[in-house]
Rosetta silent file (secondary structure, phi, psi, omega in degrees, C-alpha in Angstrom):
SEQUENCE: MNSDFLLLGVDGGGTGCRARLCTFSGEIVGEGLAGPANVRLSLEESCEAILSASAQCLQAPALNPCQSAVHACLALAGASDPSIIGRLEDYRFPFSSVTFVTDSYAACVGAHGAKDGGIIIVGTGSIGEGIVAGKHYRVGGWGFPVSDEGSGAWLGCELIRRTLQALDGRVQWTPLLMRVSEKFGSDPRAIVRWMTEAKPGDFATLGPLIVEHAKKDDPIACELMRTAALHLEALARALRLHGVKRLALSGGLSSAIRPWLSSEIRSWFVEPAADALSGAIEIARGAAVRKVCGDNA
SCORE:     score description
SCORE:     0.000 S_00000001
   1 L     0.000  135.370  169.495   -0.017    0.067    0.048 S_00000001
   2 L   -79.474  118.618 -172.735    1.253    3.492   -0.855 S_00000001
   3 L  -106.105   20.815 -174.858    1.448    5.466    2.457 S_00000001
   4 L   -83.450   61.911  172.466    2.662    8.627    0.885 S_00000001
   5 L  -143.962  175.708 -175.749   -0.328   10.690    2.179 S_00000001
   6 E  -112.479  149.560 -178.073   -1.186   12.805    5.261 S_00000001
   7 E  -116.250  134.872 -179.666   -3.461   12.261    8.179 S_00000001
   8 E  -115.598  121.728  166.091   -5.330   15.192    9.608 S_00000001
   9 E  -114.967  138.731 -175.249   -6.793   15.123   13.038 S_00000001
  10 E  -126.976  132.449 -179.815   -9.151   17.867   14.428 S_00000001
  11 E  -121.320   94.970 -172.671  -10.278   18.046   17.983 S_00000001
  12 E  -110.355  133.092 -179.936  -13.141   20.661   18.117 S_00000001
  13 L  -141.711 -167.326 -168.139  -14.972   21.642   21.313 S_00000001
  14 L   -77.553  -14.109  175.844  -16.945   24.379   22.985 S_00000001
  15 L  -108.517  -44.069 -176.988  -13.819   26.563   23.611 S_00000001
  16 L  -153.074  171.719  171.806  -11.521   25.899   20.709 S_00000001
  17 E  -124.282  134.355  177.543  -10.489   23.774   17.783 S_00000001
  18 E  -118.015  148.913  179.543   -7.045   22.116   17.445 S_00000001
  19 E  -137.268  148.666  172.987   -5.717   20.481   14.432 S_00000001
  20 E  -143.689  139.134 -175.827   -2.705   18.363   13.657 S_00000001
  21 E  -107.363  133.649 -178.889   -1.164   17.077   10.440 S_00000001
  22 E  -140.175  154.379  169.149    0.919   13.981   10.425 S_00000001
  23 E   -71.790  175.655 -177.755    2.634   11.641    7.930 S_00000001
  24 L   -67.313  -27.036 -176.583    1.303    8.073    7.796 S_00000001
  25 L   -87.991  -12.598  169.623    4.035    6.991   10.127 S_00000001
  26 L   116.446   -6.516 -179.042    2.990    9.617   12.821 S_00000001
  27 L   -72.292  131.434 -174.996    5.501   12.484   12.303 S_00000001
  28 E   -75.836  128.218  178.169    3.931   15.850   12.991 S_00000001
  29 E  -119.132   -4.907  176.599    4.339   18.289   10.042 S_00000001
  30 E  -173.336  154.024  173.092    1.902   20.970   11.102 S_00000001
  31 E  -139.892  153.999  178.447   -0.538   22.166   13.833 S_00000001
  32 E  -150.161  160.501 -177.900   -3.306   24.830   13.984 S_00000001
  33 E  -140.666  130.397  178.295   -5.562   26.452   16.383 S_00000001
  34 E  -147.506 -170.536 -172.135   -8.902   28.262   15.863 S_00000001
  35 L   -73.804 -173.335 -173.279  -12.185   29.093   17.597 S_00000001
  36 L   -59.140  152.186  171.746  -15.056   26.858   19.004 S_00000001
  37 L  -143.236   63.554  172.041  -16.265   23.996   17.081 S_00000001
  38 E   -94.859  103.302 -175.511  -19.420   22.710   18.728 S_00000001
  39 L   -69.490  -17.431  172.825  -21.415   21.629   15.733 S_00000001
  40 L   -66.222  -39.587 -171.619  -24.582   21.373   17.729 S_00000001
  41 L   -77.566  -43.629 -177.478  -24.445   25.052   18.538 S_00000001
  42 L  -158.790  101.967 -175.452  -23.253   26.430   15.249 S_00000001
  43 H   -71.916  -37.258 -178.390  -22.306   24.250   12.288 S_00000001
  44 H   -73.510  -32.341  167.622  -21.133   27.106   10.117 S_00000001
  45 H   -67.699  -35.063  169.692  -18.965   28.559   12.837 S_00000001
  46 H   -65.994  -35.092 -179.453  -17.474   25.157   13.532 S_00000001
  47 H   -73.298  -27.802  176.693  -16.737   24.464    9.975 S_00000001
  48 H   -69.699  -41.380 -176.298  -15.008   27.871    9.531 S_00000001
  49 H   -60.699  -43.268  179.704  -12.897   26.943   12.727 S_00000001
  50 H   -55.279  -48.599 -174.350  -12.114   23.540   11.222 S_00000001
  51 H   -68.271  -49.121 -173.883  -10.964   24.952    7.906 S_00000001
  52 H   -59.442  -54.618 -179.044   -8.959   27.763    9.596 S_00000001
  53 H   -57.204  -35.422 -173.795   -7.122   25.223   11.877 S_00000001
  54 H   -75.181  -37.961  177.763   -6.570   22.776    9.064 S_00000001
  55 H   -56.826  -40.660 -179.697   -5.221   25.603    6.781 S_00000001
  56 H   -61.069  -43.336  175.727   -2.592   26.400    9.357 S_00000001
  57 H   -58.987  -43.894 -174.984   -1.457   22.833    9.287 S_00000001
  58 H   -66.695  -23.354 -179.325   -1.378   22.726    5.442 S_00000001
  59 L   -94.216    7.039 -177.097    0.943   25.746    5.359 S_00000001
  60 L   -59.710  133.130 -179.225    3.676   24.163    7.489 S_00000001
  61 L   -59.474  -22.935 -178.132    7.178   24.697    6.014 S_00000001
  62 L   -88.866    1.637 -174.516    7.960   20.933    6.480 S_00000001
  63 L   -69.167  130.820  168.256    5.007   19.860    4.254 S_00000001
  64 L   -85.682  115.835 -179.829    6.164   17.617    1.352 S_00000001
  65 L   -56.904  -19.756  175.763    4.303   18.731   -1.890 S_00000001
  66 L   -71.328  -21.383 -176.583    4.131   15.209   -3.007 S_00000001
  67 L   -87.307   72.057 -174.140    1.933   14.292   -0.053 S_00000001
  68 L   -91.526  -22.794 -179.292   -1.117   15.844   -1.449 S_00000001
  69 L   -79.433  130.480  170.935   -3.884   13.367   -0.329 S_00000001
  70 E  -115.781  119.476  177.753   -5.147   14.223    3.021 S_00000001
  71 E  -102.258  128.014 -172.706   -7.310   11.798    5.106 S_00000001
  72 E  -118.819  144.791  173.144   -9.116   13.555    8.054 S_00000001
  73 E  -121.341  109.460  176.034  -10.792   12.485   11.233 S_00000001
  74 E   -91.501  101.269 -177.926  -12.933   15.497   12.493 S_00000001
  75 E  -103.005  107.283 -160.657  -13.668   14.813   16.172 S_00000001
  76 E  -130.172  135.619  173.283  -16.280   17.319   17.145 S_00000001
  77 E   -56.165  127.706  171.319  -18.390   18.270   20.157 S_00000001
  78 L    93.282    3.868 -174.176  -22.140   17.709   19.271 S_00000001
  79 L   -93.159   44.754  178.863  -21.270   15.360   16.384 S_00000001
  80 L  -108.028  -16.245 -179.013  -23.449   12.501   17.695 S_00000001
  81 L   -84.843  121.430  179.089  -26.785   13.484   15.998 S_00000001
  82 H   -54.312  -26.187  177.680  -27.199   11.810   12.634 S_00000001
  83 H   -68.568  -36.176  177.940  -28.894   14.871   11.279 S_00000001
  84 H   -72.329  -45.160 -177.400  -25.791   16.906   12.110 S_00000001
  85 H   -62.783  -38.153 -179.674  -23.428   14.287   10.588 S_00000001
  86 H   -64.157  -44.040  174.074  -25.519   14.465    7.405 S_00000001
  87 H   -62.973  -33.258  178.631  -25.036   18.306    7.272 S_00000001
  88 H   -71.638  -41.103  172.676  -21.483   17.894    7.804 S_00000001
  89 H   -60.248  -29.756  174.742  -21.169   15.451    4.947 S_00000001
  90 L   -69.276  -18.767 -173.561  -22.928   17.884    2.784 S_00000001
  91 L   -74.247  -17.595 -177.242  -20.334   20.532    3.574 S_00000001
  92 L    57.349   62.140  171.560  -17.687   18.967    1.136 S_00000001
  93 L   -53.199  142.743 -179.359  -14.517   19.322    3.128 S_00000001
  94 L   -84.487   59.440  174.517  -11.447   19.568    0.826 S_00000001
  95 L  -129.950  158.521 -170.960   -9.921   16.262    1.914 S_00000001
  96 L   -65.125  -39.332 -178.698   -9.481   12.939    0.134 S_00000001
  97 E  -146.230  149.188  178.744  -11.607   11.164    2.833 S_00000001
  98 E  -136.972  127.995  179.278  -13.293   12.551    6.058 S_00000001
  99 E  -112.535  133.083  177.814  -14.392   10.488    9.023 S_00000001
 100 E  -111.254  121.029  176.635  -16.639   12.222   11.693 S_00000001
 101 E  -135.751  171.731 -179.645  -16.716   11.208   15.129 S_00000001
 102 L   -74.268  159.207  171.573  -17.459   12.921   18.583 S_00000001
 103 H   -65.992  -39.918  176.574  -14.558   14.580   20.440 S_00000001
 104 H   -61.162  -31.189  175.690  -15.090   12.327   23.293 S_00000001
 105 H   -74.889  -34.011  175.554  -14.799    9.198   21.269 S_00000001
 106 H   -73.978  -32.334  172.153  -11.507   10.333   19.877 S_00000001
 107 H   -63.749  -38.229 -178.705  -10.328   11.228   23.412 S_00000001
 108 H   -68.710  -49.567  175.087  -11.222    7.807   24.480 S_00000001
 109 H   -56.872  -44.710 -176.992   -9.201    6.193   21.605 S_00000001
 110 H   -63.710  -45.807 -177.803   -6.169    8.443   22.261 S_00000001
 111 H   -63.524  -28.081  175.775   -6.275    7.614   25.959 S_00000001
 112 H  -119.824   -3.755  178.622   -6.320    3.845   25.523 S_00000001
 113 L    59.487 -130.431  178.769   -5.273    3.052   22.140 S_00000001
 114 L   -82.578   -6.541  175.878   -6.200   -0.495   21.096 S_00000001
 115 L   -78.797  153.744  170.498   -7.239   -1.393   24.814 S_00000001
 116 L   -69.426  154.635 -179.368  -10.730   -1.194   26.280 S_00000001
 117 E   169.863  174.897 -179.020  -11.196    1.725   28.450 S_00000001
 118 E  -134.880  174.117  175.449  -13.195    4.839   29.162 S_00000001
 119 E  -155.398  149.414  178.046  -12.753    8.503   29.753 S_00000001
 120 E  -118.751  121.589  174.741  -14.518   11.243   31.717 S_00000001
 121 E  -104.860  123.719  178.420  -14.076   14.618   30.028 S_00000001
 122 E  -131.198   96.014 -174.141  -14.571   17.782   31.980 S_00000001
 123 L  -135.725 -129.345  173.195  -14.072   21.079   30.045 S_00000001
 124 L   -66.836  -36.780  171.937  -16.560   23.373   28.797 S_00000001
 125 L  -116.836 -168.258 -178.884  -18.997   20.376   28.753 S_00000001
 126 E  -149.022  149.194 -176.959  -18.762   17.001   30.415 S_00000001
 127 E  -167.440  151.257  172.771  -19.321   13.516   29.095 S_00000001
 128 E  -114.683  139.212 -173.607  -18.252    9.859   29.945 S_00000001
 129 E  -141.178  138.158 -179.907  -17.287    7.617   26.996 S_00000001
 130 E  -143.738  152.749  178.003  -16.243    3.858   27.046 S_00000001
 131 E  -132.159  125.537  175.509  -15.215    1.104   24.650 S_00000001
 132 E  -134.234  119.639  171.238  -15.518   -2.543   25.762 S_00000001
 133 L    54.070   38.513  173.774  -15.032   -5.509   23.400 S_00000001
 134 L    91.759  -10.908  178.305  -15.885   -3.299   20.368 S_00000001
 135 E  -101.418  145.977 -174.533  -18.965   -1.813   21.840 S_00000001
 136 E  -101.292  127.089 -178.233  -19.340    1.930   22.431 S_00000001
 137 E  -119.430  140.997  172.195  -20.964    3.369   25.622 S_00000001
 138 E  -131.113  135.217  177.651  -21.812    7.006   26.190 S_00000001
 139 E  -132.619  120.972 -175.800  -23.003    8.610   29.379 S_00000001
 140 L    71.613 -159.979  175.256  -24.166   12.254   29.537 S_00000001
 141 L    80.514   14.421 -171.875  -22.754   14.958   27.386 S_00000001
 142 L   -85.023    6.746  171.045  -26.070   15.699   25.829 S_00000001
 143 L   109.081  137.328  172.570  -25.546   19.536   25.850 S_00000001
 144 L   -72.932  141.224    5.043  -25.837   22.371   28.242 S_00000001
 145 L   -94.443    4.376 -177.205  -28.115   23.401   29.918 S_00000001
 146 L   -82.215  -18.069 -179.645  -30.035   20.083   30.053 S_00000001
 147 L  -139.985 -152.483  177.193  -26.930   17.906   30.555 S_00000001
 148 L    66.991   30.532 -176.139  -23.120   18.372   30.912 S_00000001
 149 L   -62.617  142.203 -174.134  -23.345   18.399   34.693 S_00000001
 150 L    82.035  -10.480  178.529  -20.114   19.238   36.536 S_00000001
 151 L   -80.573  171.307  179.098  -18.658   20.978   33.677 S_00000001
 152 H   -53.567  -46.147  172.367  -17.256   24.443   33.199 S_00000001
 153 H   -51.095  -53.286 -175.450  -20.626   25.579   31.767 S_00000001
 154 H   -62.392  -43.986  178.321  -22.497   24.005   34.464 S_00000001
 155 H   -63.377  -43.635  177.772  -20.265   25.521   37.270 S_00000001
 156 H   -57.035  -40.712 -173.980  -20.570   28.993   35.574 S_00000001
 157 H   -73.313  -45.232 -179.582  -24.403   28.799   35.372 S_00000001
 158 H   -61.528  -40.620 -176.767  -24.632   27.612   39.029 S_00000001
 159 H   -70.634  -36.642  179.056  -22.371   30.524   40.128 S_00000001
 160 H   -67.149  -45.321  176.268  -24.625   33.076   38.274 S_00000001
 161 H   -49.055  -50.352  179.194  -27.597   31.516   39.960 S_00000001
 162 H   -73.576  -15.436  170.625  -26.243   31.940   43.339 S_00000001
 163 H   -75.542  -33.213  176.101  -25.157   35.573   42.612 S_00000001
 164 H   -67.638  -47.894  176.001  -28.643   36.312   41.642 S_00000001
 165 H   -54.998  -40.664  174.850  -29.855   34.610   44.957 S_00000001
 166 H   -61.743  -42.056  178.549  -27.337   36.765   46.857 S_00000001
 167 H   -66.524  -28.579  178.810  -28.521   39.915   45.101 S_00000001
 168 L   -81.377  -11.788 -174.552  -32.159   38.895   46.199 S_00000001
 169 L    84.468   13.013 -178.045  -31.033   38.348   49.752 S_00000001
 170 L   -89.079  -16.958  175.958  -31.723   34.550   49.639 S_00000001
 171 L  -136.402  159.753 -177.085  -28.187   33.498   50.262 S_00000001
 172 L   -85.526  143.958  178.113  -25.258   34.986   52.194 S_00000001
 173 L   -66.239  140.088  165.507  -22.544   36.888   50.405 S_00000001
 174 L  -121.697  169.030  172.121  -19.104   35.288   49.884 S_00000001
 175 H   -58.255  -35.506  176.381  -15.992   36.672   48.298 S_00000001
 176 H   -61.252  -55.044 -176.023  -16.761   34.757   45.206 S_00000001
 177 H   -58.279  -40.150 -176.872  -20.316   36.025   44.876 S_00000001
 178 H   -67.385  -34.684  175.990  -19.214   39.620   45.557 S_00000001
 179 H   -63.535  -40.507  178.682  -16.597   39.242   42.863 S_00000001
 180 H   -76.247  -37.325  177.556  -19.117   38.124   40.189 S_00000001
 181 H   -55.456  -40.418  177.626  -21.608   40.677   41.416 S_00000001
 182 H   -65.669  -33.669 -179.411  -19.091   43.468   40.969 S_00000001
 183 H   -59.990  -27.262 -177.391  -18.396   42.139   37.391 S_00000001
 184 L  -115.163   28.460  174.453  -21.928   43.051   36.420 S_00000001
 185 L    64.718   26.627  178.589  -22.199   46.203   38.493 S_00000001
 186 L    52.224   35.921 -173.435  -24.203   44.524   41.240 S_00000001
 187 L  -118.561  110.393  177.569  -27.111   44.874   38.719 S_00000001
 188 H   -67.619  -17.952  178.822  -29.202   41.602   38.304 S_00000001
 189 H   -76.045  -35.021  169.712  -30.749   42.849   35.088 S_00000001
 190 H   -55.388  -36.730  176.182  -27.273   43.139   33.730 S_00000001
 191 H   -62.620  -46.632  173.297  -26.792   39.574   34.622 S_00000001
 192 H   -62.288  -42.821  177.573  -29.948   38.623   32.715 S_00000001
 193 H   -64.189  -37.372 -179.680  -28.989   40.462   29.649 S_00000001
 194 H   -73.099  -38.212 -175.942  -25.618   38.778   29.553 S_00000001
 195 H   -65.605  -36.261  178.743  -27.164   35.317   30.286 S_00000001
 196 H   -58.270  -33.454 -176.719  -29.661   35.758   27.471 S_00000001
 197 H   -99.948  -15.456 -169.047  -26.922   35.902   24.811 S_00000001
 198 L   -70.186  135.306  175.778  -24.355   33.755   26.611 S_00000001
 199 L   -92.387  164.747  178.298  -23.117   30.416   25.109 S_00000001
 200 H   -46.914  -39.351 -172.095  -21.719   27.444   27.142 S_00000001
 201 H   -70.315  -31.792 -179.360  -18.245   28.702   26.496 S_00000001
 202 H   -75.252  -40.330  169.265  -19.091   32.001   28.025 S_00000001
 203 H   -59.547  -36.119 -179.011  -20.479   30.348   31.342 S_00000001
 204 H   -64.618  -26.215 -175.112  -17.291   28.222   31.341 S_00000001
 205 L   -66.384  -14.608  176.000  -15.134   31.295   31.620 S_00000001
 206 L   -83.260  -15.142 -177.144  -16.352   31.608   35.292 S_00000001
 207 H   -56.245  -46.026 -174.991  -14.876   28.068   36.076 S_00000001
 208 H   -68.006  -25.389  177.620  -11.412   29.253   36.891 S_00000001
 209 H   -70.712  -30.743  175.744  -12.789   31.894   39.259 S_00000001
 210 H   -68.617  -46.203 -177.137  -14.584   29.047   41.096 S_00000001
 211 H   -60.581  -47.440  179.424  -11.400   26.994   41.224 S_00000001
 212 H   -55.697  -42.847 -173.386   -9.432   30.081   42.555 S_00000001
 213 H   -81.476  -27.257 -178.536  -11.849   30.736   45.382 S_00000001
 214 H   -64.670  -36.383 -174.706  -12.313   26.945   46.292 S_00000001
 215 L   -69.155  -15.649 -176.323   -8.463   27.006   47.164 S_00000001
 216 L  -104.976   14.203  178.846   -9.304   29.889   49.511 S_00000001
 217 L    68.496   17.370  175.105  -12.138   27.949   51.129 S_00000001
 218 L   -56.227  123.382  179.805  -14.902   30.114   49.819 S_00000001
 219 H   -52.913  -40.841  179.919  -18.143   28.295   50.979 S_00000001
 220 H   -73.181  -41.325  177.729  -19.968   28.653   47.602 S_00000001
 221 H   -61.963  -45.552 -174.980  -16.829   27.753   45.544 S_00000001
 222 H   -62.815  -51.583  177.481  -16.227   24.587   47.721 S_00000001
 223 H   -48.029  -54.012 -179.956  -19.903   23.710   47.384 S_00000001
 224 H   -61.067  -43.633 -179.183  -19.901   23.928   43.721 S_00000001
 225 H   -66.163  -36.022  173.013  -16.698   21.938   43.332 S_00000001
 226 H   -69.547  -37.553  178.064  -18.027   19.167   45.524 S_00000001
 227 H   -69.507  -46.090  179.908  -21.322   18.973   43.554 S_00000001
 228 H   -54.584  -43.065 -176.759  -19.466   19.033   40.258 S_00000001
 229 H   -68.016  -35.105  177.649  -17.358   16.030   41.542 S_00000001
 230 H   -65.491  -38.256  173.713  -20.415   14.118   42.487 S_00000001
 231 H   -55.940  -44.526  179.562  -21.867   14.615   39.040 S_00000001
 232 H   -66.649  -37.820  172.388  -18.580   13.302   37.496 S_00000001
 233 H   -62.093  -34.632 -179.724  -18.559   10.387   39.784 S_00000001
 234 H   -69.696  -40.184  176.583  -21.943    9.450   38.602 S_00000001
 235 H   -60.094  -40.422  178.327  -20.609    9.360   35.064 S_00000001
 236 H   -67.170  -43.005  177.723  -17.663    7.044   36.236 S_00000001
 237 H   -63.021  -44.469  178.729  -20.055    4.729   38.105 S_00000001
 238 H   -67.007  -33.369  175.900  -22.320    4.370   35.086 S_00000001
 239 H   -64.004  -49.995  177.864  -19.478    3.526   32.814 S_00000001
 240 H   -57.478  -30.889  177.671  -18.274    0.765   35.349 S_00000001
 241 H   -66.039  -28.113  174.571  -21.749   -0.728   35.174 S_00000001
 242 L   -81.182   -1.298 -179.967  -21.145   -1.167   31.341 S_00000001
 243 L    93.630   11.679  175.147  -17.960   -2.996   32.185 S_00000001
 244 L   -83.660  109.291  176.172  -15.433   -0.164   31.739 S_00000001
 245 L   -89.065  -50.439  178.006  -12.708   -0.868   34.180 S_00000001
 246 L   -81.869  126.600 -178.622   -9.929    1.523   33.026 S_00000001
 247 E  -125.421  153.241  170.788  -10.912    5.139   33.070 S_00000001
 248 E  -127.658  156.075 -177.444   -8.941    8.274   32.283 S_00000001
 249 E  -118.992  125.576 -175.499   -9.734   11.903   33.199 S_00000001
 250 E  -141.883  179.110  178.735   -9.207   14.758   30.720 S_00000001
 251 L   106.251  165.929 -172.167  -10.389   18.190   29.776 S_00000001
 252 L   -68.755  -22.291 -175.845   -9.489   21.839   30.892 S_00000001
 253 L  -114.584   18.421  179.671  -10.854   21.295   34.375 S_00000001
 254 H   -61.863  -44.815 -177.242   -9.496   17.795   34.986 S_00000001
 255 H   -80.451  -17.777  176.393   -6.692   18.598   37.291 S_00000001
 256 H   -79.673  -31.306 -179.302   -8.778   21.093   39.310 S_00000001
 257 H   -84.372  -18.775 -174.680  -11.535   18.565   39.835 S_00000001
 258 H   -66.101  -34.074  179.355   -9.592   15.526   40.575 S_00000001
 259 H   -69.252  -18.421  178.800   -8.744   16.357   44.186 S_00000001
 260 H   -76.268  -22.661 -175.958  -12.558   16.690   44.837 S_00000001
 261 L   -71.014  147.728 -179.832  -13.298   13.133   43.659 S_00000001
 262 L   -63.559  160.864  173.087  -13.571   10.332   46.267 S_00000001
 263 H   -61.023  -32.624  179.455  -10.558    8.154   46.861 S_00000001
 264 H   -66.876  -43.370 -177.166  -12.452    5.212   45.411 S_00000001
 265 H   -66.257  -43.081 -177.926  -13.250    6.928   42.108 S_00000001
 266 H   -64.206  -40.235  174.302   -9.681    8.241   41.764 S_00000001
 267 H   -50.869  -27.186 -178.247   -8.368    4.638   42.181 S_00000001
 268 L   -77.726  -13.722 -174.031  -10.173    3.830   38.926 S_00000001
 269 E   -88.695  132.377  174.781   -8.208    6.294   36.906 S_00000001
 270 L  -118.792  155.172  168.289   -5.075    5.660   34.871 S_00000001
 271 L   -58.715  123.460 -177.116   -3.130    8.258   32.997 S_00000001
 272 L   -59.457  132.379  177.203   -4.224    8.784   29.361 S_00000001
 273 L   -65.796  -31.688  176.866   -1.606    7.380   26.862 S_00000001
 274 L  -163.070  179.961 -170.207   -2.349   10.247   24.570 S_00000001
 275 L  -100.700 -172.708 -173.831   -4.903   13.001   23.780 S_00000001
 276 H   -70.856  -23.999  176.383   -7.911   13.386   21.526 S_00000001
 277 H   -69.700  -37.612  171.605   -5.835   14.686   18.669 S_00000001
 278 H   -62.250  -38.132  173.113   -3.759   11.464   18.765 S_00000001
 279 H   -63.679  -39.971  170.025   -6.930    9.549   18.821 S_00000001
 280 H   -61.822  -40.333  172.362   -8.234   11.413   15.772 S_00000001
 281 H   -62.379  -32.043  176.987   -5.031   10.726   13.902 S_00000001
 282 H   -72.450  -37.632  175.593   -5.357    7.113   14.737 S_00000001
 283 H   -68.425  -32.442  173.356   -8.887    6.975   13.528 S_00000001
 284 H   -62.983  -44.548  172.120   -7.858    8.813   10.357 S_00000001
 285 H   -48.651  -52.891 -176.207   -5.175    6.134    9.830 S_00000001
 286 H   -64.737  -43.543  178.877   -7.573    3.354    9.913 S_00000001
 287 H   -64.425  -36.327 -178.517  -10.003    5.061    7.598 S_00000001
 288 H   -66.088  -46.815  171.409   -7.225    5.963    5.162 S_00000001
 289 H   -52.060  -50.340  176.159   -6.042    2.292    4.975 S_00000001
 290 H   -54.883  -47.877 -177.682   -9.470    1.105    4.288 S_00000001
 291 H   -63.517  -51.046 -174.299  -10.067    3.619    1.526 S_00000001
 292 H   -68.065  -40.029  176.622   -6.682    3.212   -0.192 S_00000001
 293 H   -67.664  -32.019  177.235   -6.800   -0.540   -0.019 S_00000001
 294 H   -73.810  -34.849  173.031  -10.380   -0.532   -1.242 S_00000001
 295 H   -58.759  -43.039 -176.001   -9.515    1.799   -4.033 S_00000001
 296 H   -86.586   -8.165 -176.441   -6.655   -0.387   -5.047 S_00000001
 297 L   -71.000    0.000    0.000   -8.471   -3.728   -4.840 S_00000001
């Protein structure tokens, strides 16, 4: 088989989109970074981010002009709905082949390679994903605000809720709540105006503020971190019921949330072997082999 082609992996989520271009053997020749790529929220915006990040990869100085065929795996938040996949397929991406998977599936493949295992992702959103004996299991991750409990978006929303309650006199003020209130000029109407247009990523920007204040024992921050941990533990337990024994923890808030998990749950986790981009590259490699071998059959 002629392996003189390139593999493109894209990891698109609610905060940003990363891309990596590799040779068939795995040598990295280019990387790119662009804006959010949650296809459930905005397919057009996501596709623009994918193309922007991919174009950065393809402009890499180390690129061999002879390697013109690019086989891509686009691992995207929200890419689990067949209707969305259909729209993505109609978009006609400029690649020799395109495989669409969720970002969590690619993260699971990257974390465990060819082995069975699962992953809990906690970033802008949250989700549990597992692979056992070729079967694929998913828990949560159905989208903010109805799902994604324990995530950055969920934390931010809960913080906004408690700030409004403090402004109403329903809960006691803490340094964290005062900080958020000041951000909006202590005006609940300003909070509502912001909330009306806010996307999950906007709510998630408040996550680091909660983490910061939890380290200072702010009561509200600690409460939110404890509750977020309980939600993520529920994802882990659900995956274990499906027979997923090895779990990995990843995402922008993973290191912050880990200490809040119970010792039992933490004992289930192993360090991920690689990230979602590596998983996407591996999926692209398999799809490329099948396509090339099929075309040459």
